[in-house]
C-alpha positions, -999 to +999 in steps of 0.1 A: +259+951+722+260+916+707+273+888+729+307+874+719+293+839+718+268+851+691+297+866+671+316+833+674+285+814+663+282+836+632+319+829+623+313+791+627+282+793+605+302+812+578+330+785+580+303+759+576+289+777+546+324+776+530+327+739+537+293+731+523+302+751+491+333+729+488+311+698+493+287+709+466+315+714+442+329+680+451+296+662+446+293+680+412+328+668+403+318+633+414+287+635+392+309+643+362+334+615+371+305+590+374+291+601+340+326+597+324+332+564+343+364+580+356+374+557+385+403+579+397+380+609+396+354+591+416+380+580+442+394+615+444+359+629+450+353+603+477+385+612+495+377+649+492+342+643+506+357+624+536+380+653+544+352+679+541+329+658+563+356+657+589+360+695+588+322+699+590+320+677+620+347+697+637+328+729+630+296+713+643+314+704+675+325+740+678+290+752+672+276+729+699+303+741+724+294+777+716+257+770+721+265+752+754+284+783+767+254+805+756+230+782+775+251+783+806+253+821+805+216+825+800+207+796+823+186+779+797+185+745+781+206+740+749+174+729+731+158+763+738+186+781+719+174+775+683+186+797+655+151+813+653+152+822+690+187+836+687+178+857+657+147+871+674+165+879+706+194+895+688+170+916+667+162+936+699+199+944+704+213+947+669+189+944+640+217+944+614+236+916+631+203+897+636+197+899+598+232+887+591+227+857+614+194+848+598+207+851+563+238+831+571+218+803+586+193+804+556+223+801+532+237+772+551+203+753+551+200+760+513+235+746+507+229+716+528+197+708+508+215+712+475+244+689+486+219+663+498+199+665+465+230+662+443+244+634+464+211+615+462+212+619+424+247+606+423+237+576+444+207+568+421+230+569+390+255+546+407+227+522+418+213+521+383+247+514+368+252+486+393+219+471+383+230+471+347+263+454+356+245+428+376+221+421+347+250+418+323+269+395+347+238+373+350+234+371+312+271+361+308+269+335+336+237+321+322+252+317+287+285+303+300+270+275+321+274+241+303+240+225+296+236+189+303+227+168+272+241+194+248+262+168+230+253+132+223+276+103+230+288+104+194+298+141+199+270+155+178+251+186+191+217+176+203+188+200+212+197+235+219+181+265+202+194+279+169+206+315+171+210+315+209+236+338+223+271+324+229+299+336+250+323+328+222+317+334+185+327+298+175+325+264+190+358+250+200 
């Protein structure tokens, strides 16, 4: 018979899978909002991500408590109770449950990797956009700074390059 702590651990992992699926959908929604420059969509995604992260942390805390209970019962260190060890030990008692535990953990790892990959992609897009904004800002500031010696004492334009970019289309 499978230990109750292992059943509880499996339930926690399933809840974590659900949360990571929500996170994956949220980062995909965020990607679409970034592409559309939808500020409210980006803010909505950020808030949703914060809520999901809080729920994931709660489940991770529950998982650690469950592992601690299992370590106390078996008189082993928490670090010795890895998922691979638990799957192998459970296989001797209940091969079907052992396979469920293994596949649940594998699904969770895969979802985590996908979320991280999508989030890194979103971050790269935002950083590239910020780089473009900084370049445009620098161009505008460079063109709007008054140049000394642009006008002579009689008010005539001196020096300067013809056809250079201006912030305004006409001189005032």
